[in-house]
C-alpha positions as CSV (number, residue, x, y, z in Angstrom):
1,M,-25.3,33.1,-52.1
2,I,-22.0,35.1,-51.7
3,M,-19.9,35.3,-54.8
4,K,-16.4,36.7,-54.9
5,D,-14.8,38.7,-57.8
6,K,-12.1,36.2,-58.6
7,K,-13.5,33.4,-60.7
8,P,-11.9,30.3,-62.1
9,S,-10.1,31.0,-65.4
10,D,-12.5,28.8,-67.3
11,Q,-15.7,29.8,-65.5
12,G,-18.0,29.2,-68.4
13,G,-17.2,25.5,-68.6
14,K,-17.3,24.7,-64.9
15,L,-19.3,21.7,-64.0
16,L,-20.7,20.9,-60.6
17,N,-18.4,17.9,-60.3
18,E,-15.4,20.3,-60.4
19,I,-16.6,22.1,-57.3
20,I,-15.2,20.9,-54.0
21,S,-15.9,21.7,-50.4
22,L,-13.3,23.6,-48.4
23,G,-12.9,20.5,-46.2
24,N,-11.8,18.5,-49.2
25,A,-9.6,21.4,-50.4
26,S,-7.9,21.5,-47.1
27,Q,-6.9,17.8,-47.3
28,F,-4.9,18.1,-50.5
29,S,-3.7,21.7,-50.0
30,G,-2.3,21.5,-46.5
31,L,-4.2,24.6,-45.5
32,S,-7.0,24.5,-42.9
33,S,-10.6,24.9,-44.0
34,D,-10.9,28.0,-41.8
35,H,-7.9,29.6,-43.5
36,L,-9.4,28.7,-46.9
37,R,-12.7,30.3,-45.9
38,R,-10.9,33.5,-44.9
39,L,-9.1,33.5,-48.3
40,V,-12.4,33.1,-50.1
41,E,-14.0,35.9,-48.0
42,N,-11.1,38.2,-48.7
43,G,-11.1,37.4,-52.4
44,A,-7.7,35.7,-52.5
45,I,-9.2,32.6,-54.1
46,W,-12.5,32.0,-55.9
47,G,-15.3,30.4,-53.9
48,V,-19.0,30.6,-53.1
49,K,-21.2,29.9,-50.1
50,I,-24.0,27.6,-50.8
51,G,-26.3,27.5,-47.9
52,R,-24.0,27.1,-44.9
53,N,-21.2,25.4,-46.9
54,W,-18.3,27.1,-48.7
55,V,-17.0,25.6,-51.9
56,T,-14.2,26.3,-54.4
57,T,-12.3,24.4,-57.1
58,R,-9.1,22.5,-57.0
59,E,-7.8,24.9,-59.7
60,A,-8.4,28.0,-57.6
61,V,-6.6,26.5,-54.6
62,E,-3.7,25.2,-56.6
63,E,-3.4,28.7,-58.3
64,Y,-3.2,30.3,-54.8
65,K,-0.6,27.7,-53.6
66,N,1.6,28.4,-56.6
67,Q,1.8,32.1,-55.8
68,K,4.5,33.4,-53.4
69,H,3.1,34.6,-50.1
70,P,5.2,36.2,-47.3
71,R,5.4,34.2,-44.2
72,G,6.0,35.2,-40.6
73,P,4.5,37.7,-38.3
74,N,2.7,40.8,-39.5
75,P,5.3,43.6,-39.7
76,K,2.7,46.1,-38.3
77,R,2.5,44.1,-35.1
78,L,6.2,44.0,-34.7
79,N,6.4,47.8,-34.7
80,N,4.0,48.0,-31.7
81,K,6.2,45.8,-29.5
82,L,9.4,46.5,-27.7
83,Y,12.1,43.8,-28.1
84,R,15.1,43.5,-25.8
85,V,18.3,42.3,-27.3
């Protein structure tokens, strides 16, 4: 079982019925389940892998969605390309 450092704020009282699959989380969040998995693997949101399934909580996903995240291309990639005006 893989556990990430970030845990739900009320981890002591978490019940199994509060745990949701990344597929269910993707339906209400608007993020793909693959993107959510990468966020869990990178520690951006709390989640665990149980067997072959990744799970998280609605609270963890909503907390991530409420934060501001820069959008657009990676600035490092822009520096490696030449753009003509």
